[in-house]
C-alpha positions in Angstrom: 16.0 -12.9 -14.3 15.9 -11.5 -10.7 18.2 -9.5 -8.5 19.8 -10.5 -5.2 20.4 -7.7 -2.7 21.9 -7.4 0.8 20.3 -5.8 3.9 22.6 -2.8 3.6 21.5 -2.2 0.0 17.8 -2.4 1.2 18.4 0.5 3.7 20.2 2.6 1.1 17.4 2.1 -1.4 14.7 3.0 1.2 16.5 6.1 2.4 17.4 7.4 -1.1 13.8 7.0 -2.5 12.1 8.4 0.6 14.5 11.4 0.6 13.8 12.1 -3.0 10.1 11.8 -2.4 10.2 14.3 0.4 12.2 16.8 -1.7 9.9 16.2 -4.7 6.7 16.7 -2.7 8.0 19.8 -0.9 8.6 21.4 -4.4 5.3 20.3 -5.9 3.4 23.5 -4.9 4.9 26.9 -5.8 4.5 29.7 -3.3 6.3 33.0 -2.6 7.5 31.7 0.8 11.0 30.2 1.3 9.4 27.4 3.3 6.8 24.8 2.3 4.4 23.0 4.6 4.4 19.3 4.1 1.7 17.0 5.5 3.4 13.9 6.9 1.2 10.9 7.9 2.6 7.5 8.9 1.0 4.3 10.3 2.8 1.3 11.7 1.0 -1.9 12.5 1.6 -5.5 13.5 -0.7 -8.3 12.4 -1.1 -12.0 12.7 -1.4 -12.3 8.9 0.1 -9.7 6.6 -2.1 -8.8 3.6 -0.6 -7.7 0.3 -1.4 -4.5 -1.6 -3.9 -6.7 -3.5 -6.0 -8.4 -0.7 -6.3 -11.7 -2.7 -2.8 -12.5 -1.4 -1.4 -12.7 2.1 1.8 -13.7 3.8 0.0 -16.2 5.9 2.4 -15.2 8.8 2.7 -12.4 11.3 3.9 -9.2 9.7 4.8 -5.6 10.3 3.5 -3.0 7.9 4.5 0.6 7.5 2.6 3.2 5.4 3.7 6.8 4.8 1.8 9.7 3.1 3.8 12.8 2.3 1.7 15.5 0.7 3.1 18.9 -0.1 0.0 20.4 -1.6 -3.5 19.6 -2.7 -2.5 17.4 -5.7 0.8 15.6 -5.4 1.6 12.9 -2.8 4.3 10.3 -2.2 2.9 7.2 -0.4 5.5 4.4 0.1 4.5 1.1 1.8 6.8 -1.4 3.5 5.9 -5.0 4.6 8.1 -7.3 6.7 7.7 -10.8 8.0 7.9 -10.6 11.8 9.4 -14.0 12.4 12.8 -13.3 10.8 12.5 -9.6 9.7 12.6 -10.6 6.1 11.3 -7.9 3.7 8.1 -9.0 1.9 7.4 -6.1 -0.4 8.3 -2.4 -0.8 6.0 -0.2 -2.9 6.9 3.4 -3.7 3.6 5.0 -4.8 3.4 8.4 -6.5 0.0 10.0 -7.0 -1.3 13.2 -8.6 -4.9 14.5 -8.5 -5.8 15.4 -12.0 -9.2 16.7 -10.9 -9.6 18.0 -7.4 -13.1 19.1 -6.7 -15.2 19.0 -3.5 -17.4 16.2 -4.7 -15.2 14.5 -7.3 -11.5 13.7 -7.6 -9.6 11.9 -10.3 -6.2 10.6 -9.3 -3.5 8.9 -11.4 -0.3 7.3 -10.1 2.5 4.8 -10.5 4.3 2.4 -8.2 7.9 3.0 -9.1 9.6 1.0 -8.0 7.3 -1.8 -6.8 9.6 -4.4 -5.2 8.3 -7.8 -4.3 10.7 -10.1 -2.6 11.0 -13.9 -2.5 13.3 -16.4 -0.9 15.6 -18.5 -3.1 17.4 -21.5 -1.7 20.9 -22.5 -3.0 23.3 -25.2 -2.0 26.7 -24.5 -0.4 28.6 -27.5 0.9 27.6 -28.9 3.3 24.3 -27.0 3.8 21.5 -25.2 2.0 21.3 -21.4 2.4 18.6 -18.9 1.6 18.9 -15.5 -0.1 16.4 -12.8 -1.1 15.5 -12.2 -4.7 13.9 -9.0 -6.1 11.4 -9.2 -8.9 10.7 -6.2 -11.1 7.2 -4.8 -11.7 6.0 -1.5 -13.0 2.3 -0.7 -12.1 0.2 2.3 -13.1 -3.2 3.2 -11.5 -6.1 5.6 -11.9 -8.9 6.3 -9.4 -12.1 8.3 -9.9 -13.6 9.1 -6.5 -17.1 10.4 -5.7 -17.7 12.1 -2.3 -21.3 11.3 -1.5 -21.3 13.0 1.9 -19.1 13.9 4.9 -18.7 10.3 5.9 -19.3 8.4 2.7 -17.3 8.1 -0.6 -17.2 5.7 -3.5 -14.4 5.0 -6.0 -13.2 2.8 -8.8 -9.6 1.7 -8.4 -8.0 0.6 -11.7 -4.4 -0.8 -11.8 -2.3 -2.4 -14.5 1.2 -3.8 -13.8 3.7 -5.0 -16.3 6.3 -7.6 -15.1 9.7 -6.9 -16.5 11.6 -9.8 -15.0 11.3 -13.4 -16.0 10.0 -14.5 -12.5 7.2 -11.9 -12.4 3.6 -12.2 -13.7 3.7 -10.6 -17.2 0.3 -8.8 -17.1 -1.6 -8.0 -13.9 -4.9 -6.0 -14.0 -7.2 -5.1 -11.1 -10.5 -3.2 -11.1 -12.0 -2.6 -7.7 -15.2 -0.8 -6.6 -14.6 0.6 -3.2 -16.8 2.3 -0.5 -15.4 4.2 2.4 -17.8 4.8 5.3 -17.0 6.6 8.5 -19.3 5.7 11.4 -19.1 7.7 14.7 -19.5 5.5 17.8 -20.1 8.0 20.6 -18.0 11.1 21.3 -14.5 9.7 20.9 -14.7 6.4 19.0 -14.9 6.1 15.2 -15.3 3.1 12.9 -14.0 3.1 9.4 -15.5 0.5 7.0 -13.9 -0.1 3.6 -15.6 -2.9 1.6 -14.6 -3.6 -1.9 -15.6 -5.9 -4.8 -12.8 -6.5 -7.2 -11.8 -8.4 -10.4 -8.2 -9.6 -10.6 -6.5 -11.0 -13.7 -3.0 -12.5 -13.7 -2.0 -13.4 -17.3 -4.6 -16.0 -18.3 -6.1 -16.6 -14.8 -8.7 -14.4 -13.2 -11.1 -14.1 -10.3 -13.8 -12.0 -8.5 -13.3 -11.3 -4.8 -15.0 -9.5 -1.9 -12.7 -7.9 0.7 -13.3 -5.5 3.5 -11.2 -3.6 6.0 -12.6 -2.3 9.4 -10.6 0.1 11.6 -11.6 1.2 15.1 -9.9 4.4 16.4 -10.3 6.9 19.2 -9.6 10.6 19.3 -7.9 10.1 22.7 -5.1 7.9 21.5 -3.0 7.4 18.4 -3.4 3.6 18.6 -6.0 1.8 16.5 -7.2 -1.8 15.9 -8.3 -3.2 12.6 -9.2 -6.3 10.7 -9.1 -7.3 7.0 -10.9 -10.1 5.3 -10.9 -11.5 1.8 -13.2 -14.1 0.2 -13.0 -15.3 -3.4 -16.4 -15.4 -5.1 -15.3 -17.1 -8.3 -11.6 -17.6 -9.2 -9.1 -19.9 -10.8 -6.2 -18.1 -9.1 -4.6 -20.2 -6.4 -5.1 -18.9 -2.8 -7.1 -19.3 0.4 -10.8 -19.9 0.3 -11.2 -17.3 3.1 -8.5 -15.1 4.6 -8.5 -12.6 7.5 -6.4 -10.9 10.1 -6.3 -8.7 13.2 -4.0 -5.7 13.5 -2.8 -3.3 16.1 -1.5 0.0 14.7 -0.2 3.5 15.6 -0.9 6.7 13.7 1.5 9.7 13.4 0.0 12.8 11.8 2.3 15.8 11.6 2.9 19.0 9.5 6.5 19.7 8.6 8.1 22.9 7.4 10.7 22.3 4.7 13.0 24.9 3.3 13.0 25.2 -0.5 
């Protein structure tokens, strides 16, 4: 079973969940002040090929991707992601990610989270005389995640990202598991340029099918501008999950990094 929703309902869902996330994060850290500082970070990017949250899958078409990070303290954050197809503006997936740092030390962090709700969309065709029309259908998935992260140095960290998702609608994959070993390296290129390299080796299982993949994301940014360019690639090493033998994209993005004062 899947749900069909209108564009107006999309907007209402987004605004309601984001508003709740902002309020929840602003109250996550108790202080004596009547105001709370909230770190607000947002990126918007356009790409020739939109990648999913799991890089083994892509839209195969130009896409617009929006990522938010709202952090009201050192431990709790709200990090929603929105993906749209550029050709027709169709929503591709909305993921509302809630994360909490169970352990927050200088060299080691342990973060747990959930994606609630995680909303993948797909197009359904139906016949209406005398033509065929399309409508959007919403699947229902509940993922949970845990990430131990080791900070090796100022510009190098390593982590294991572990995710399990339970499909609760008939059209969704019943059991999804992902284990990924990730490295994040920050490479300065002169005074103003910085390259961020994020390779990962991951194992993905969808019910009875599984695969091992290599993926990497490279981002080039400058301290003189909020714009950045990036590229993502994904290559299956051994898999029986359907998908492209090699996938990649190029992206142009914009970063907004602000601190907001929110009244309690």
